C-alpha positions in Angstrom: 118.7 120.0 64.3 122.7 119.8 64.3 122.5 121.1 67.9 120.1 118.7 69.1 121.7 116.1 67.5 125.2 117.0 68.8 123.4 116.8 72.4 122.3 113.9 72.3 125.7 112.2 70.8 127.4 113.5 73.4 125.3 112.6 76.1 125.5 109.0 74.1 129.4 108.9 74.1 129.1 109.9 78.6 127.1 107.5 78.6 129.3 104.6 77.0 132.2 106.0 78.7 130.0 105.0 82.2 129.1 102.2 81.4 132.8 101.3 79.8 134.2 102.7 82.9 131.7 100.5 85.3 132.4 97.2 83.2 136.2 97.5 84.2 135.3 98.2 87.6 133.7 95.1 87.8 136.5 93.2 86.3 138.7 94.4 88.7 136.1 93.4 91.2 135.6 90.2 90.0 139.3 89.6 89.9 139.8 91.1 93.6 136.8 88.8 94.8 138.2 85.5 93.0 141.3 86.3 94.9 139.7 86.7 98.2 137.0 84.6 97.7 134.2 87.3 98.4 132.4 89.9 95.9 131.3 93.3 96.7 128.1 94.8 94.7 129.3 98.1 94.7 132.2 100.7 94.2 134.4 101.8 96.8 135.4 105.0 94.9 132.4 105.7 94.3 131.0 105.7 98.2 133.9 107.7 99.0 132.7 110.7 96.6 129.5 110.4 97.3 130.3 110.8 101.3 132.1 113.9 100.6 129.8 115.5 98.0 126.4 114.6 99.9 128.1 115.0 103.8 125.2 117.1 105.0 122.6 114.5 103.7 124.4 111.8 105.7 124.3 114.1 108.7 120.4 114.3 108.6 119.9 110.5 106.9 119.3 109.0 110.3 116.6 111.7 111.2 114.7 110.7 107.8 114.8 107.0 109.0 112.9 107.5 112.1 110.6 109.5 110.3 110.2 106.8 108.2 110.2 103.9 110.8 107.5 106.2 113.1 105.7 106.8 109.9 105.4 102.6 108.2 106.0 100.9 111.6 102.8 100.8 113.8 100.1 99.2 114.4 96.5 99.0 113.5 93.4 97.6 114.3 90.9 97.8 112.2 92.1 99.5 109.1 90.3 100.1 106.1 90.7 100.1 102.7 92.4 102.9 102.1 94.6 102.6 104.9 95.9 99.3 103.7 96.4 101.1 100.5 98.2 104.1 102.2 100.7 101.7 104.0 101.3 99.6 100.6 102.1 102.8 99.1 104.2 104.3 101.3 106.1 101.2 102.4 106.9 101.2 97.8 108.0 104.7 98.3 110.0 104.5 101.1 111.7 101.3 99.1 111.9 103.6 96.2 114.2 105.9 98.3 116.7 103.8 99.4 117.5 102.1 95.7 117.6 106.0 94.9 120.4 106.2 97.5 121.5 103.0 96.5 122.4 103.7 92.9 123.1 107.2 93.8 126.2 106.3 96.3 127.7 103.7 93.4 127.6 106.5 90.9 124.1 105.5 88.5 122.4 108.9 88.6 120.7 107.8 85.3 119.5 104.6 87.2 118.2 106.4 90.2 116.3 109.0 88.0 114.3 106.5 86.3 112.7 105.5 89.7 112.1 108.9 90.8 108.6 109.5 88.6 107.8 106.3 90.2 108.2 107.0 94.2 107.2 110.6 93.1 103.8 109.3 91.9 103.2 106.7 94.6 104.0 109.6 97.2 101.4 111.7 95.8 98.5 108.9 95.3 99.3 108.4 99.0 98.8 111.8 99.6 95.6 111.8 98.3 93.9 109.2 100.0 95.1 110.3 103.5 93.2 113.4 102.4 89.9 111.7 100.6 90.1 108.2 102.3 86.3 107.7 99.9 88.9 107.9 96.7 90.1 104.7 98.2 87.4 102.5 96.4 87.8 103.9 93.2 91.6 103.0 93.8 91.5 99.8 94.6 88.8 99.0 91.6 90.7 100.2 89.0 93.7 97.7 90.3 91.2 94.7 89.5 90.4 96.5 85.7 93.7 96.8 85.2 94.6 93.0 86.8 92.0 91.8 84.2 93.6 93.7 81.1 97.2 92.1 82.1 94.9 88.4 82.3 93.7 89.4 79.1 96.9 89.5 77.0 98.5 86.7 78.8 95.7 84.2 78.2 95.6 85.7 74.2 99.6 85.3 74.3 99.9 82.4 75.9 96.5 80.5 76.1 97.6 77.6 74.4 100.3 76.4 76.4 98.3 77.3 80.2 96.9 74.5 82.5 93.6 74.4 82.6 93.6 75.6 86.3 95.8 78.6 85.1 93.0 79.5 82.5 90.4 79.6 85.2 92.3 81.9 87.0 93.0 84.1 84.1 89.1 84.1 83.3 88.3 84.7 86.6 90.1 88.2 86.8 88.8 89.0 83.4 85.3 88.7 84.2 86.1 90.9 87.6 87.6 93.7 85.7 84.9 93.9 83.4 82.9 94.0 86.5 84.7 97.1 88.1 85.1 98.9 84.4 81.5 100.4 84.4 82.8 102.9 86.9 85.5 104.2 84.8 83.5 104.6 81.8 82.9 108.1 80.4 81.6 110.1 77.2 83.1 109.4 74.0 80.7 111.3 71.8 77.8 113.7 73.0 76.1 113.8 69.7 75.8 109.8 69.2 76.2 109.1 72.9 78.6 106.7 72.9 81.0 106.0 75.8 85.0 104.6 76.9 87.0 103.3 79.2 89.4 106.1 80.3 90.6 104.5 83.4 92.0 106.4 86.5 92.3 109.3 84.7 88.1 110.0 84.7 88.6 110.9 87.8 92.2 112.8 88.1 90.5 116.0 87.4 88.8 116.0 90.9 91.7 114.4 92.2 93.4 117.3 91.0 90.9 119.6 92.4 90.6 118.3 95.8 93.9 118.0 96.6 95.0 121.6 95.2 91.6 122.8 97.6 
């Protein structure tokens, strides 16, 4: 326990030192900006250090951008539901990557790791839907269910202060979510026959098996 606490304490102190250093750099930038009439949202010292350490990546970066443009910028005359879902997933993943690069190049690696999982999930889902476009209907349906849950939370928390048209919109989203929820019901108890909503994880095993095969 003491060793783990020591590791956490060391990590916290390092993070605090990094934060204090960032605050000092921002103050310097603000002072410089006041003198020059301009503000640069970045750290030139970190840029130079990133370029020195990651020069091989930067050499290959133009090829990566060209591949991204080829994958994302194209015309589809009759896109399917799967095509639309894949496009927005891949576009979001590309923006995630650029945000991660921006953070890394400015010395905020911890912030970059916070975006990494979401980017990975979007890439995996897009890959799966490209391999199995028949699952796009379930993917889109869960979006409706999730929107209905969010609408219920907003209505419960702020319903008394909302305008009638907003309340009507939220209620419509809730009803639409209920209409799509049936496909995500799974057995909760085989003895009594009760069911529960298992969300997208109700098809995750099938997705995993099909993706692996």
